C-alpha positions in Angstrom: 7.5 -11.7 -3.4 7.9 -11.3 -7.0 5.6 -9.2 -9.4 3.9 -12.6 -10.2 3.2 -14.1 -7.0 1.7 -10.5 -6.3 -0.4 -10.8 -8.7 -1.8 -14.0 -8.2 -2.4 -12.9 -4.7 -4.5 -10.2 -5.9 -6.1 -12.4 -8.2 -7.0 -15.1 -5.7 -8.4 -12.5 -3.2 -10.7 -11.4 -6.1 -11.7 -14.5 -6.6 -12.1 -15.7 -2.9 -14.0 -12.6 -2.5 -16.4 -13.6 -5.4 -16.9 -17.6 -4.1 -17.8 -16.4 -0.4 -20.5 -13.9 -1.4 -21.7 -16.7 -3.9 -21.9 -19.8 -1.4 -24.0 -19.3 1.7 -22.2 -22.8 3.2 -18.6 -21.2 2.8 -17.1 -20.2 6.1 -16.9 -16.4 6.5 -14.1 -14.7 5.4 -11.7 -12.9 7.8 -13.2 -9.5 9.0 -10.5 -6.6 9.8 -10.1 -6.0 13.2 -10.4 -9.8 13.9 -7.5 -11.4 15.8 -4.7 -10.0 17.8 -3.6 -6.0 17.3 -0.2 -5.5 16.2 0.7 -2.4 17.6 4.2 -0.9 16.4 6.9 -0.5 13.6 6.3 -2.7 10.7 9.7 -2.1 9.6 10.2 -2.4 5.9 12.6 -4.3 3.6 14.4 -2.1 1.0 12.8 -3.0 -2.7 14.9 -4.8 -4.8 14.8 -5.3 -8.9 15.1 -9.6 -9.7 14.9 -11.1 -12.7 11.5 -11.8 -12.7 10.0 -8.7 -11.1 10.9 -7.4 -8.0 10.7 -8.2 -4.1 10.6 -5.8 -1.0 8.9 -2.8 -0.8 7.7 -1.2 -4.4 4.2 -0.9 -6.1 2.9 -0.4 -9.5 0.5 2.0 -11.3 -2.4 0.1 -12.6 -3.6 2.3 -16.0 -7.1 3.2 -16.4 -9.3 0.5 -17.4 -6.6 -2.5 -16.3 -6.9 -5.1 -13.9 -4.6 -6.2 -11.1 -4.0 -9.4 -12.9 -3.1 -8.8 -16.2 -2.4 -4.2 -16.4 -1.9 -2.4 -18.4 1.0 -0.8 -16.1 2.0 3.0 -15.9 5.8 2.6 -16.7 7.9 5.0 -14.8 10.6 5.9 -16.9 13.0 6.3 -13.5 12.6 2.9 -12.1 15.4 0.9 -11.9 14.0 -2.5 -12.9 14.2 -3.9 -16.3 10.0 -3.8 -15.8 9.8 0.1 -15.6 6.0 -0.7 -14.1 8.2 -1.8 -11.0 8.9 1.1 -8.4 11.0 -0.2 -5.7 10.9 1.8 -2.1 13.7 1.9 0.4 13.0 2.4 4.3 12.3 5.9 5.4 13.5 8.0 8.7 11.3 5.9 10.9 12.5 2.6 9.2 8.5 1.6 8.0 5.1 2.4 8.7 3.5 2.7 12.2 0.2 1.1 13.3 -1.6 3.0 16.4 -0.5 6.7 15.5 0.2 8.9 12.2 3.6 9.5 10.7 2.3 12.7 8.9 4.1 14.8 5.6 6.4 17.5 6.5 5.3 21.3 6.3 6.1 22.6 3.7 5.3 19.2 1.5 6.8 20.2 -1.1 9.5 22.1 -2.3 10.3 24.8 -5.3 10.8 21.8 -7.7 7.2 20.5 -7.0 8.7 17.3 -5.0 7.3 15.8 -2.4 9.3 15.8 0.9 7.7 13.2 3.1 10.2 10.6 4.2 9.6 8.9 7.4 7.9 5.8 6.1 9.8 5.5 3.0 12.6 7.5 1.5 11.1 10.0 -1.7 11.7 8.2 -5.1 11.6 9.8 -8.7 8.2 9.3 -10.6 8.7 10.7 -14.3 11.1 12.9 -12.7 9.3 14.4 -9.5 9.8 13.3 -6.2 6.7 11.2 -4.7 6.8 10.7 -1.2 4.2 8.6 1.7 2.5 9.6 4.6 -0.2 8.1 7.0 -2.2 11.6 7.2 -4.9 11.9 10.3 -6.7 14.1 8.0 -7.5 13.0 4.2 -5.7 15.9 1.8 -8.5 15.4 -0.9 -11.9 14.9 0.9 -10.9 16.5 4.3 -12.2 13.6 5.8 -10.9 12.2 9.3 -9.0 9.2 9.3 -8.3 6.2 11.2 -5.0 5.7 12.4 -3.5 2.2 10.9 -3.9 -0.9 12.3 -3.0 -4.4 11.1 -4.3 -7.6 13.3 -3.0 -11.2 13.1 -5.1 -14.5 13.0 -3.4 -18.1 12.6 -0.6 -16.1 10.4 -2.6 -14.4 8.4 -3.0 -10.6 8.4 -6.1 -8.0 8.1 -6.8 -4.2 8.7 -7.0 -0.9 7.3 -4.7 1.6 6.2 -6.8 4.4 5.1 -4.7 7.4 6.0 -1.9 6.3 3.4 -1.3 9.2 0.9 0.6 9.8 -1.6 2.1 12.9 -2.7 3.3 14.0 -6.0 3.7 17.6 -7.9 2.0 19.3 -5.1 -1.0 17.0 -5.4 -2.1 14.4 -3.4 -3.7 10.7 -3.6 -5.2 8.6 -1.2 -4.0 5.4 -1.4 -5.2 3.4 1.6 -7.8 0.6 1.8 -10.8 1.3 2.4 -11.3 5.0 1.3 -12.1 7.7 4.0 -15.5 7.2 3.2 -15.2 3.1 4.4 -15.6 2.5 0.4 -13.6 0.4 -1.9 -14.2 1.7 -5.3 -12.9 -0.1 -8.6 -9.8 -2.2 -7.9 -9.6 -1.3 -4.4 -8.9 -4.7 -2.3 -8.6 -5.3 1.4 -5.2 -5.0 3.0 -4.2 -8.7 3.1 -0.9 -10.9 4.2 1.1 -13.1 6.4 2.6 -12.7 9.7 5.4 -15.6 11.2 5.1 -14.8 15.1 8.4 -16.4 15.8 10.6 -14.4 13.7 8.4 -11.2 13.1 8.5 -11.6 8.8 5.6 -10.1 7.1 4.1 -9.3 3.8 1.2 -6.8 3.1 -0.2 -6.3 0.1 -3.5 -4.0 -1.4 -4.9 -1.9 -4.5 -6.4 1.3 -4.0 -8.0 2.9 -6.6 -7.3 6.8 -6.9 -10.8 8.9 -7.0 -10.7 12.3 -8.8 -8.2 14.1 -10.2 -5.4 13.4 -12.8 -5.0 9.8 -12.0 -8.9 9.2 -11.9 -9.5 5.2 -11.7 -5.5 4.8 -11.7 -4.7 2.3 -9.2 -1.8 1.3 -6.9 -0.9 -1.9 -6.5 1.1 -2.0 -3.1 3.3 -4.6 -1.7 5.4 -4.4 1.7 7.8 -6.8 3.4 9.7 -6.7 6.2 10.0 -7.2 10.2 7.2 -5.8 13.0 8.8 -4.9 16.0 6.0 -4.7 19.2 5.3 -1.1 20.5 7.7 -1.2 24.0 
């Protein structure tokens, strides 16, 4: 899925939610937890720059005051893409992210240069000359609240769920990038986890937006796109 399609998905999700809220005769929106739980590893495709954006596994940071549909976006000078707001990511040592359990970062979480060391879900990547990492944490480093392990469900080829524990580490700082947040809220630009799933092939796409709460990036937001193949736990 390219960046333009990712933004269209985000916009469509927001419009659909508004329409459902205002129309009592509409069918109810899919509920988180509806359908069959997919327990196992969501093996990630490598992120790749394309002529019109990016595909595979990647994220963008939306600047404070921006929108998922139109930005403006934070430009990372270390991005390999022509559009510096796009940050492709490669699968980490676990091949992707796991549902039903956590993939915490190592201890220590940072090296002497303040680079993050978490690399089980995705390999660390350079963000303004400092390495960032992704983990799923049982306890949110910022709020100290307990997180549930990630859960993804499928119903009629549509994915829903929660990835509250998704945590970004950078420059000795932590940013919750999950949805919903550890307190159950969805502040600002935060959107539910949604996606598609092909039961025959295991191919999936997942997207969500998560707004940062507090710290130097307060009210910035991460727009996440994951794609790959689901492998059920044995």
